[in-house]
C-alpha positions in Angstrom: 231.2 174.6 48.1 227.9 174.5 50.1 225.2 172.1 48.9 221.7 173.1 49.9 219.3 170.2 50.8 215.8 170.6 49.4 212.9 169.4 51.7 212.4 166.3 49.6 216.1 165.4 49.8 216.0 165.9 53.6 213.0 163.5 53.8 214.7 161.0 51.7 217.8 161.1 54.0 215.7 160.9 57.1 213.7 157.9 55.8 217.0 156.0 54.8 218.5 156.7 58.3 215.3 155.6 60.1 215.3 152.4 57.8 218.9 151.7 58.2 218.8 152.0 62.1 215.6 149.9 62.6 215.4 146.3 63.4 212.8 144.1 61.9 211.3 141.5 64.4 209.3 138.4 63.5 207.8 135.8 65.7 208.7 132.1 65.2 207.7 129.0 67.1 209.1 125.5 67.3 207.7 122.3 68.6 205.4 123.3 71.6 204.2 121.3 74.6 200.8 120.9 73.3 199.0 119.4 70.3 197.8 122.8 68.9 200.2 125.1 67.3 201.0 127.9 69.7 200.8 131.5 68.4 203.3 134.3 69.3 202.5 138.0 68.5 204.8 140.9 68.8 203.4 144.5 69.5 205.6 145.8 66.7 207.5 144.8 63.6 210.3 147.3 64.0 212.3 148.3 67.1 215.5 150.0 68.2 218.3 148.3 70.2 217.5 148.6 73.9 213.7 149.3 73.3 210.9 147.1 74.8 208.5 145.1 72.8 205.2 143.6 74.0 204.8 139.7 73.3 201.7 138.0 73.6 200.9 134.3 72.9 198.2 131.6 73.1 197.8 127.8 73.0 200.9 127.1 75.3 200.7 124.4 77.9 200.1 125.5 81.6 203.3 124.9 83.6 203.4 121.9 86.0 204.1 118.2 86.1 207.3 118.6 84.2 206.1 121.1 81.7 208.3 124.2 81.8 208.0 127.9 81.3 208.0 129.3 77.7 211.4 130.5 76.8 211.7 133.5 74.4 215.1 133.7 72.6 216.6 136.2 70.2 217.0 134.9 66.7 217.6 131.2 67.4 216.4 128.3 69.6 219.8 128.6 71.4 219.9 132.5 71.2 220.1 135.1 74.0 217.3 134.4 76.6 215.0 137.4 76.4 212.3 136.1 78.8 210.8 133.1 80.6 207.1 133.3 81.1 204.6 130.9 82.5 201.4 130.6 80.6 198.1 130.9 82.5 195.6 128.1 82.8 194.1 129.2 79.4 197.6 128.7 77.8 198.1 132.5 77.1 201.1 134.4 78.0 201.9 138.3 78.0 205.3 139.8 78.7 207.7 142.4 77.3 211.1 141.7 75.9 214.1 144.1 75.4 215.7 144.2 72.0 219.6 143.5 72.6 221.6 146.7 72.8 224.2 145.0 70.4 221.6 144.2 67.7 222.7 145.4 64.2 220.1 146.6 61.6 218.4 143.6 59.9 215.7 140.9 60.2 215.5 139.0 63.3 213.0 136.4 65.0 211.9 135.9 68.4 211.6 132.1 69.0 209.4 130.5 71.6 210.1 127.2 73.0 208.4 125.1 76.0 209.8 121.7 77.0 207.1 119.1 78.3 207.6 116.0 80.2 204.6 114.3 78.6 205.8 112.1 75.7 204.7 113.4 72.3 204.1 116.9 73.5 207.0 119.3 73.0 210.6 118.4 73.4 211.5 115.6 75.9 215.1 116.8 76.2 217.1 119.7 75.2 219.4 117.3 73.1 216.7 116.8 70.5 217.2 118.9 67.4 214.5 120.7 65.4 214.2 123.6 62.9 212.3 126.8 64.0 210.9 127.4 60.6 207.2 127.7 61.3 206.3 131.3 60.9 209.9 132.4 60.1 210.0 135.0 57.3 212.1 134.7 54.4 215.3 136.8 54.4 
């Protein structure tokens, strides 16, 4: 038996396939090396494994005197390191990340962390624990 697909049926299948293969990205931040809440923005909300996504941010601390570069990680504070970027003197950053090739369809976050040497700003050691819930979308 041959089943003919109407244009409407074909559109539904393509939309389902596109949605099933796409990845949803969101930005999340944890304790930053500054008193203001840093912001992180992604160039797109959907991406394919292996594709690049533009990332911009603001209100980060400038690197120096023990303050380290901002780490961008995949889906957790200890997730795959996607990029390390040094904010400029105004605290802004701009870079591109690559979505991991092995990423399955689903919802993911890009987490930004920055360690600082100054007490009270950011994390003083990697042994402290915190939850990256600020800006994380509900699943």
